[in-house]
N, C-alpha and C positions, 0 to 999 in steps of 0.2 A: 505494497498498501503505501504510497505516495502520498505527504499531508506540505501544503506549506503553510506557516504561523507567518503572523503578525501581532502589531499591536498600535497602543496610541499613544503609551508614554515611554519609549523609546528602545536602540537594541542594547541596554543595559539594564532596563529594569528588571526587578527579581521578577514579576510578574509574570513574566514574558521566559524565566528560565525553567516555572512552575508548567506553560502550556507547554515547553517543552519537554518536561518530565513526561506528562498526559498523552504529547504527540508520539513521542519513542514508544512508549507503553502500546496503544493503538494500532502503530503501523510495526508493529512485532519484530523482530530481530532482522529478519527478511527485508524488510520494508524501508524509505527513503524519510527523511524531516528536511525538510528548507524551510529557512527563516531570512526573511525578507522585511525589517521595521526600520522604524524611522533612526536617521540618529539622533534626533533630537528629539524632544518630546513634543506630539501632537494632540495634546487634550483637548478636544472641544470644538476639533476642529472640520466634527460633520463626516460628508459624504465630500469632500471638496476633494478637487485636486488640481494640479500645477500645469492647469492648461494652458499657459502664458508665460512659462521658465521651462527653460530645462533641470532636468535636478540631474545632479550627480549618485553615480552607488560604487559600492567597494567593497571588493571581498573580503572581509577578517581571518574568515577561516575557510575550510571545505563547504560549502552551502549553509552559508553564511555572509548574509550581508545588508549592509547596513546606508540607506536611502536619503539621499537631501529630499526628505517630501512627504507629504500626509499616507497614511493608512493605506483608503486606495490608490493612491500612489503605487506603494507599496506592493500593494495584487496585482497593478499592472506591469509591473516589474517582472516581478516571479509569473508570471505568465505570458510573457512576450518576449521576455530577457534572459530569466536566469532558468526559465524551464520551457522553452519554447517547443522541445521536441516532444513533452510525454505530459502534457498537462494533472497537475493534482487530481488527482480523489476527495481532497477535503479541502478545506481552510479553515484555520483555527485564529482566530484573535482575539488579541488577551494575554493571562488575565488583569484586568483593568485593578489600579491601584481606586477603587469607590466603585459608587453601587450606577448602572446605565438602568436604574426602573425609570419610570412614570414617566416625564417629558424630561429628562436625561439623556434618553433615548436619543431624542432629535437631535442633541449636541454631539454623540459619542463617534469620536474617532472611530474606538472598537466595534460600534453596529459599522460607520464608514465603511469598512475593511472586509466585513461580513457580505454588505449589501452588496458591493462592488463586482465582489466572489461571485454572490444571486444573480445579479445581472449579468455577466460575462458566461454561467448557464455551471456552475462550482458550488457541489454542495457548501455549505459555509455553516459554522456554527460560531458566537462571539461569546465572552467568557468575560464575567468583573466580580469581585470583589466587595460584598456593601461593607464598609468600615464602622467599626464604634467600641467604647471603653469596653468590653470583653475580650476583643480579638487584638487590641493595640496596649505599648507599652512595655516594659523591659520586659525580658525574655517572651514575650508572646511572638506565636507566628499570626501576621496577620492574613495570610493568604492558606489558612494551614485549614478551612475545609473546601476550598479551591482544589490545594496539594491533595486532601484524601478523598476524596468525593468524586474530582472531579473526573477521575478515571473511566471510573466505570459507568459514570452517566452520559459522557460523552458518547462510551462504546454503545451503552441503551440508547443516544438517539440517533445513531449512524446505525445501528441495526433495527429498529422498528420506528422513526421517526415516519414521517411522512415530506418524504423527498418527490415533488412533482416535479413536473417540463414545460411548466408554461411561461408566455416572455416573463412575467413578474415572477420570479421563482421564488417559493418560500425559503428563509434562515432562520436559523434558532437564534434569543435574543437568553442567555441563563444570568442569573443571579445567585452568588450565595448570599448565604445570612452572614450576617454581624457576629458569632458568635463560636469556640472553639468547635472543634468537629466534630468531638463526641456528644453538644448538645443539640443537633442536628436534627431536625423531627422527619426529614423525605422530601421528597421531591414534591412541588403542585405546576401541574401547567396553567396559566395564569396571562389571564390579559395586562395589557398594555394602560398601568395607574392612571392617575395625576391628585398630583401635591397642589392645593390652592395655595398655599403659601410659599411656596419654592420657588420663586420666580430670579430672575435671574435683573441685576444692577448694572450702576456705576457709581466710584467710589472716587473722587478727586482727590488729589495728591500734589504736593509744589515739591519737585526736583531739587538740591543744594546750590542748582542754579538758576531759581526762581521760572523753572519753564514748569506747565502745567500739564497733569496730564493725567487720564484717567485708568480707573485700576475696575476690572468686571470682576461682581461680585454677587458670587452665591448667594441663596437663600437655605434654610432649610433643609435635611436632608430624612430625619426622621419621624418628620410627618405619617398619618395614617393612613392611605390610600382604598380607595372605595374594596367593597369584600367579592376575593375570586381572581384579585389583581396583585400586577408583580410585589410594590413595594410594602405592601400587608403582609402578604406570604416572608417577603426575606422576614421583618418583624416581629412573624410570630414564630423566625424560628425553620422555615422551609427554604427548600432551594427553588428556586421559583423560572419556569421555565415557557418562554412564550415564544411562538411561532409569528415569524412578521412578514410584510412584502415591500416592497417599493412601492407598489402603485401606490398613491395622497389621494386618488378619487374616496370622495364623499357618495360614494353608494346609496346611501338611504335617504340621498336626497334626488339625486338625478330624473326620478320620476316629475316627485312636488315641481318643483324648480322648471321640468321642462312644462308641465298645467301650467305656471305662473307667467312665465312668458312666451306661450303663446301669441 
């Protein structure tokens, strides 16, 4: 089995090392794992591609590449430059340091990489680790839940998940809860949630030379979402698995809107 992995936290991120462990286990001793990850952190870039500038790519070790681009760029580099003669069977993106549940999914470079793979016709799974007091601190592994439960879950999604071949193929968004691995209660298939008080905003700041800048400021991450949705499943101790597509159409409004505009 051939697997391509990427992330948005960068080539040296600890979550990428966790994902490499997961991918190596799934690929098996006769498989191949290729890494194409951003040279620098690309959090929050979503599904952006470097359309108006070239990107450099460097081979750091066999099957390990750093590209000066977004996660979607890295997937494109992997498919068309690093692995042009034999596409991967699966693309894995992550493991992100922080949740990509609810509205975070819309900004996530981790999901952007998986989405690009799906648009290219390759099965893809994005993985993220929710953070909180129970998994942060001296002597704690913040990725423990993903490290322990990720291998079996990714294999189960690969073996039993729904993999279609339509124009907007399904890809999977997996979020691990912010607790030690032993406390994880299981897995829930959940819809994307919505946190009403988690809007991004800006915070002004003045640099030492007197220039004014704006920092992007995030909102609270531990607010509850509706029952049956991703963030609530995580906060209640479950791994959330959300099937997604890149189709942004509000299908439930098409008929009514057509009648209104007729």
